[in-house]
Structure formats: C-alpha cells, structure tokens
C-alpha positions in Angstrom: 0.0 0.0 0.0 1.3 3.5 -0.9 1.4 6.5 1.3 -1.1 9.1 0.2 -4.7 10.2 0.0 -7.5 7.6 -0.3 -11.2 7.7 -0.6 -13.3 5.2 1.5 -15.3 3.5 -1.2 -17.1 1.0 1.0 -17.0 -0.7 4.4 -18.3 -4.3 4.6 -17.7 -7.0 7.2 -15.0 -5.0 8.9 -13.1 -4.5 5.6 -12.5 -1.1 4.2 -12.1 -0.7 0.4 -10.0 2.4 -0.3 -9.4 4.0 -3.7 -6.1 5.8 -4.3 -7.0 9.4 -5.1 -4.4 9.8 -7.8 -5.8 6.8 -9.7 -9.1 5.6 -8.4 -8.7 2.3 -10.3 -6.1 1.3 -7.7 -7.8 -0.1 -4.7 -6.6 -1.4 -1.4 -8.6 -3.4 1.2 -7.7 -3.2 4.9 -9.3 -4.0 8.2 -11.3 -1.3 9.8 -9.4 -1.9 13.1 -6.3 -0.3 11.6 -8.1 3.1 11.8 -7.8 5.0 15.0 -10.7 7.3 14.1 -14.2 6.8 12.9 -14.6 6.5 9.1 -17.5 6.2 6.7 -18.1 5.8 3.1 -17.0 8.8 1.0 -14.4 10.0 3.6 -11.0 11.2 2.2 -8.1 10.0 4.4 -4.4 10.5 4.3 -2.6 7.3 5.1 1.1 7.1 6.0 3.2 4.1 7.0 6.2 4.2 9.2 7.8 1.3 11.2 5.0 -1.1 10.0 2.4 1.2 11.6 -0.4 2.9 9.7 -1.3 6.4 10.6 -4.6 7.7 9.1 -5.9 11.3 9.2 -9.4 12.3 8.1 -9.2 15.2 5.6 -12.4 16.9 6.6 -12.2 19.8 4.1 -11.6 17.5 1.1 -14.3 15.1 2.3 -16.8 18.0 2.4 -15.7 19.3 -1.0 -16.2 15.8 -2.6 -19.6 15.4 -1.0 -20.7 18.9 -2.2 -19.4 18.1 -5.7 -21.3 14.8 -5.8 -24.5 16.6 -4.6 -24.2 19.2 -7.3 -23.7 16.5 -10.0 -26.8 14.6 -8.7 -28.9 17.8 -8.7 -27.7 18.6 -12.3 -28.8 15.1 -13.4 -32.1 15.3 -11.7 -32.8 18.8 -13.2 -31.7 17.6 -16.7 -34.4 14.9 -16.7 -37.3 17.2 -15.8 
C-alpha cells in the first residue's frame, strides 16, 4: 500500500475498500481496526506508513468538497431529466 490520499469506497464485514486518489482504479482493502478514528463511506483520508504502523488522518475539508461536488452533480442530473 502506498502513502497518500485515499477515498473510502465501501465498508463491509470490517473490511474497508480504499481507492487511491491519484488513480481511483487502484484499490486497497484493509481491516477497519487499523483506523484510530471513525470513518465512513466517502471520507477522504491521508494514510502514511512508518515502522510497520499505519497512521490515518481524516481530511475533513476534502471530504466536504467531494460530497458537495457529488451533490451538485446529482442535482444537475435530476434537473436535466425534468
């Protein structure tokens, strides 16, 4: 797994599927127990590894921006079909 920004794509059966933000076709799956903070689908997190330990930081501003962008796209699609 690379150091960098990831988007939480899904959480199922204690497994978190992460998409690498520079190339969202690259995915990693890790156990939710490796996170020291609460996460949910759509969160943007920065993950760094040092000494075989994972450190994750929730990037609140980027998460908010992604959610707002997705909301605008959805509204645009809904209004286009009216």
